[in-house]
N, C-alpha and C positions, 0 to 999 in steps of 0.2 A: 524923185526917188521914192521908192516904196518903203514902207515901215520895216519889213524884214531885211532889206539891204542896208538901211541905216543902222539897225541893231548889229548886223554882221560887221559892218565897217567900224563901228564904235568898239565892239569886242576885239576885233583884230588890232586896232590901234592901241587899246589898253594892254593887251597881251604883249605887244612889241615893246611898249614903254617898260612894262614890268620886266621883260626879258633883258632889255638894255640895262636897267638899273641893277639887276642881278649880276650880269656880267661885269659891270663896273665895280661892284662891291666885291666880287670874287678876286678881281685882279688887283685892286688897290688897297683893300682893307686886310690887315693881318689878323686873322682869327686865331688868337693864341689859346690853345686848349689847356694850358697850365692853370692850376688853382692859384688864386691870388696868394702872393707870399712864397709860393714854392719856386725855388731857384734851380737852375740847371747846374750840373757839376762844373761846367765851363765857367759860369758866372761865380760860382763859390771859389774856384781856383784863382780867378782874377783878383778877388778881394780877400785873399788869405795869405798866410805865410807860416813857415815852419820855425818854431823857436829853437834856440840852441839846446843842447842836452843839459839838463839840470840835475844835479845830484844833491840831495839833502837828507838829513836824518829825520826819523819820525818819532812820535811820541813813545812808541814801544821799544825804542832802542835800535831798531832795524833802520836801514836806509833804502832810498829809492833813487834810481837813475831813470829819468823820463823825458820824453820830448813830445810836444804837441803841435798840431796844425790848428791855427786860430783863424776862424772864419768870421769876418765882419760884414756889416750891412752894406758897406760900399768901399771903394778903393782908397778914399781919403782917410777913413778910419783905420784901415790897414796900414797905411803909410805912417799915420800918427803913432801907432803902436810900434812900428818897426823903427822909428827914430829913437825911441827910448827903450829898445828891446833889452839891451844889456843890463840896465839898472832898474827900470820901471817894471818890466814884465818879470824879470827874475825875482825882484823883491816881492811883488804881489803873489807869485806862485809859491815861493818858498814860504811866505807867511801863512798861506792856506794849507800847504801840504804838511808842515811840521807838526800840526796838531792832529793829523790823521795817524792811523796805525797801518802796519803792513798788511793786515787782513783786509782793509778797505781797498787796497789796490788789487786784491785777489777776487773779491766777491761784490764790490760796490763801486765800479768804475763810473757809474752815473753820478754818484755823490762827488767824486773827484772832478769830473767835467763841470758840474754845476758850481763847485767851489772856485775853480779857476775862472770860469765865465764871469762869476759875480766879482771876483777880485779884480779882473781886468776892466769890467764895465764901471767899477767904482773909480778907476783911475782916468777914465775917458771924459773929456769935455763935451764932445759931440759924437754921435754915432754910437753903435753898440756891437758887442760881440754876440753873433748869432749862434755859432757852433763851435765846439771844441772836439777835436779828434786826437786821440792818443796814438802817436805814430810809433813810439818805442817805449818799453817799460821793462825795468828789471828791479825786483825787490830782493834785498838780502838781509 
């Protein structure tokens, strides 16, 4: 065999191997384009739950009726919180909300979310609350 034929065969074999590897990678490897830590809405819904409606007085004499969707880092953390929902969650939320004022619920909802997430995380043995969404709110 001449030298040009050897080079051509080596190149052809190399390109074939590279093509086969590329096809295998495309078929069998899941190229997830999400940023690390970013979860889909479906994943968040699977590891979340809605609290009962909570009514409590506030430090300025007004009262709030509020409901949250609590999103946790995994399903087992969500189940752990749900098991104690009536007393653990309500107690934690009420303790944090009673020191706030009615104006906080009108202009500073991020503070309310942070306070509730902190209170619930303090009560957890494992896992964590990743997000809090306010689903209903009425201040009077």
